[in-house]
N, C-alpha and C positions, 0 to 999 in steps of 0.2 A: 797341379802341382803350380803353386805360388811363386812366384820369383823370390828366390831366398838370399841369391850372390846379386853385389850390387858394385857400384862406382868402382873403388882403389882394387877390390878385390877381382872382380870380374876383368878388369883391363890385366893386372897379374897374371890370370890364370890362363888369358889368350897368348900374353908373348911367352910365358912361360912353355907355355904346350906346345905355340909354333916353333920356338926355339930347340926345344927337345926332339919333335919330327924332324925337325931340318938337318939337328945334327943326325938323328938315328938315319936319315935318307942318304948322307953323304960320308958313307960309311964307321958312323958312331957305333957305339955296344947295342946289343938288341934290346936292352933295358931302357934304353932312350923312345920306345915306341910307346911308353907309358905316358908320354906326353898328350896323348889322344884323347886321356880323360881329365884333365885341366882345359884342354882345349875345347872339349864337348861341354864340359860344366860351364866353362864363361861364357860360350857362344850359346846356349841357352837359359843360362840365369838361373840356374836351379843344381843344388850339389845333394843327391841322395842322400850325404851323409849327415848334413847340416839338421835334418828333423829329428834323426836318432839323436844328437847330442845337444838339441834345444836351441839350435843357431841361427842366426841369419843377419847378413851384413848390408842387408837392404835398410833403406831409412825407413822408419816407422811411418805410419800411415793417419794422419789425423783424425 
């Protein structure tokens, strides 16, 4: 598993994921627990959907 989530994408995933989890934990809707997915992918630096789409937000290696 090579990293395919980089920079701003990683930060946004972590912030949005943590926000949704926090909202769900404080009487938010049950669907807000979906925040676990962006949080996990942001922390791991790898998104399983990106290879299927042929994408990567990591800077290219020279």
